[in-house]
C-alpha positions as CSV (number, residue, x, y, z in Angstrom):
1,X,-9.5,-18.2,-22.1
2,X,-7.3,-21.2,-21.2
3,X,-3.9,-20.7,-19.5
4,X,-2.1,-21.8,-22.7
5,X,-4.0,-19.2,-24.8
6,X,-3.3,-16.5,-22.3
7,X,0.4,-17.3,-22.4
8,X,0.4,-17.3,-26.2
9,X,-1.2,-13.8,-26.3
10,X,1.1,-12.5,-23.6
11,X,4.2,-13.8,-25.6
12,X,2.9,-12.2,-28.8
13,X,2.3,-8.8,-27.0
14,X,5.8,-9.0,-25.4
15,X,7.5,-9.8,-28.8
16,X,5.6,-7.0,-30.5
17,X,6.5,-4.5,-27.9
18,X,10.1,-5.7,-27.5
19,X,11.0,-4.8,-31.1
20,X,9.8,-1.2,-31.0
21,X,12.8,1.1,-31.2
22,X,13.5,3.3,-28.2
23,X,15.1,6.6,-28.9
24,X,16.6,8.5,-26.0
25,X,18.0,11.9,-27.2
26,X,20.1,12.2,-30.2
27,X,23.4,10.4,-30.8
28,X,26.3,12.1,-32.6
29,X,28.9,9.9,-34.3
30,X,32.6,10.5,-33.8
31,X,33.7,14.0,-34.9
32,X,36.3,14.3,-37.6
33,X,38.4,17.4,-38.0
34,X,40.6,18.5,-40.9
35,X,44.0,16.7,-41.1
36,X,46.9,18.3,-39.2
37,X,48.7,20.9,-41.2
38,X,52.4,21.0,-40.6
39,X,55.2,18.6,-39.8
40,X,54.3,15.8,-37.4
41,X,56.7,15.5,-34.5
42,X,58.8,12.4,-34.5
43,X,57.2,9.8,-32.2
44,X,58.7,9.8,-28.7
45,X,59.3,6.5,-27.0
46,X,56.9,5.6,-24.2
47,X,59.5,6.3,-21.5
48,X,61.2,9.1,-23.5
49,X,61.6,12.8,-22.7
50,X,58.4,14.8,-23.4
51,X,58.6,18.5,-24.3
52,X,58.6,20.8,-21.3
53,X,55.3,22.0,-19.8
54,X,54.3,25.2,-21.6
55,X,52.5,26.5,-18.5
56,X,48.9,27.0,-17.6
57,X,46.5,25.8,-20.2
58,X,44.4,22.9,-21.3
59,X,46.2,19.6,-21.8
60,X,44.4,17.1,-24.1
61,X,45.7,13.6,-24.8
62,X,44.1,11.4,-27.4
63,X,45.2,7.8,-27.5
64,X,44.5,6.2,-30.9
65,X,44.7,2.5,-31.4
66,X,45.3,1.4,-35.0
67,X,44.1,-2.0,-36.0
68,X,46.5,-2.2,-39.0
69,X,49.6,-2.0,-36.9
70,X,48.2,-3.3,-33.6
71,X,49.6,-0.4,-31.6
72,X,48.5,2.9,-30.0
73,X,49.9,6.3,-30.3
74,X,49.1,9.1,-27.9
75,X,48.7,12.7,-29.2
76,X,49.5,15.3,-26.5
77,X,48.0,18.7,-27.4
78,X,48.3,21.9,-25.3
79,X,45.9,24.7,-25.7
80,X,46.9,28.1,-24.4
81,X,46.6,31.8,-25.3
82,X,48.2,31.2,-28.7
83,X,45.8,28.3,-29.7
84,X,46.3,24.6,-29.9
85,X,49.8,23.1,-30.2
86,X,50.7,19.5,-30.8
87,X,53.4,18.9,-28.2
88,X,54.2,15.3,-28.9
89,X,53.2,12.0,-30.4
90,X,54.1,9.1,-28.1
91,X,54.3,5.5,-29.2
92,X,54.0,2.9,-30.2
93,X,52.2,1.7,-27.1
94,X,51.5,-2.0,-27.3
95,X,51.5,-3.5,-23.8
96,X,49.4,-2.6,-20.7
97,X,52.6,-1.8,-18.8
98,X,53.6,0.7,-21.5
99,X,50.3,2.6,-20.9
100,X,51.1,2.9,-17.2
101,X,54.6,4.1,-18.0
102,X,53.3,6.7,-20.5
103,X,50.7,8.1,-18.0
104,X,53.3,8.3,-15.2
105,X,55.6,10.1,-17.6
106,X,52.8,12.4,-18.7
107,X,51.9,13.3,-15.1
108,X,55.5,14.0,-14.1
109,X,56.1,16.3,-17.1
110,X,52.8,18.2,-17.0
111,X,52.2,18.6,-13.3
112,X,50.4,21.9,-13.8
113,X,47.6,20.1,-15.5
114,X,46.8,17.6,-12.7
115,X,43.6,18.3,-10.8
116,X,44.1,19.9,-7.4
117,X,46.7,22.4,-8.4
118,X,49.2,19.7,-9.4
119,X,49.1,17.8,-6.1
120,X,47.2,14.8,-7.4
121,X,50.1,12.7,-8.5
122,X,51.7,10.1,-6.2
123,X,55.2,11.0,-7.4
124,X,54.8,14.5,-5.8
125,X,54.7,13.1,-2.3
126,X,57.8,15.1,-1.1
127,X,56.9,18.5,0.5
128,X,58.1,21.5,-1.5
129,X,60.9,23.6,0.1
130,X,59.8,27.0,1.5
131,X,59.8,29.7,-1.1
132,X,61.5,33.0,-0.4
133,X,60.3,34.7,-3.6
134,X,56.9,36.4,-3.8
135,X,53.9,34.1,-4.4
136,X,52.8,33.7,-8.0
137,X,49.6,35.5,-9.1
138,X,46.5,33.4,-9.0
139,X,45.8,31.1,-12.0
140,X,43.6,32.5,-14.7
141,X,40.0,31.1,-15.0
142,X,39.3,27.7,-16.5
143,X,40.6,26.0,-18.6
144,X,43.9,27.2,-17.1
145,X,44.6,23.9,-15.5
146,X,42.3,21.4,-17.2
147,X,43.2,18.1,-18.7
148,X,41.4,15.4,-20.6
149,X,42.2,11.9,-22.0
150,X,40.2,10.4,-24.9
151,X,40.5,6.9,-26.4
152,X,39.7,6.2,-30.1
153,X,40.5,3.6,-32.7
154,X,40.9,3.4,-36.4
155,X,41.2,0.7,-39.0
156,X,44.4,2.1,-40.6
157,X,47.8,2.5,-38.9
158,X,48.8,5.5,-36.7
159,X,50.5,8.0,-36.5
160,X,49.0,10.0,-39.3
161,X,47.9,13.6,-40.1
162,X,44.2,12.8,-39.7
163,X,44.7,11.4,-36.2
164,X,46.7,14.5,-35.3
165,X,44.1,16.8,-36.8
166,X,41.4,15.1,-34.8
167,X,43.4,15.5,-31.6
168,X,44.1,19.2,-32.2
169,X,40.6,19.9,-33.4
170,X,39.0,18.2,-30.4
171,X,41.3,20.1,-28.0
172,X,40.4,23.5,-29.5
173,X,36.7,22.6,-29.5
174,X,36.9,21.5,-25.9
175,X,38.4,24.8,-24.8
176,X,35.8,26.8,-26.7
177,X,33.0,24.8,-24.9
178,X,34.7,25.3,-21.5
179,X,34.9,29.1,-22.2
180,X,31.2,29.2,-23.1
181,X,31.7,29.7,-26.9
């Protein structure tokens, strides 16, 4: 076989093999939960006052970008003993600096949910004054101090009841998985 013939056969074999589909595990599309039932909170400005930290629990933040209005809204969900609770909707978030402002505000308000027992954030650099009261009991088992941020997008505008339902549903499902259910 000539060199040109060998190259032709090699190219044909390569092209035939290159188009075979490769399947690695199974892929699950984005999950959709029922729309949020109840009144949506009025969106809070990026630098606005967030609701107070409800205490130990799982803090889930879903940032949804809507192509229709070219802006993002952040859904802040807390999951505690009483189930998931939509704390706030923050937005619109349009500029990169606004994302930074939002996450700094989120960390300052919900310090219990930072990794490392709330000592992860740069704005907590000052040492705490000594406590004269008895120490608090140990935290309950996970997800007592967990937090998660997810980013999604949608073609329609946000905020809406579907985006809020997806945030609340995903937060509740995440806690169930962390607890082994």
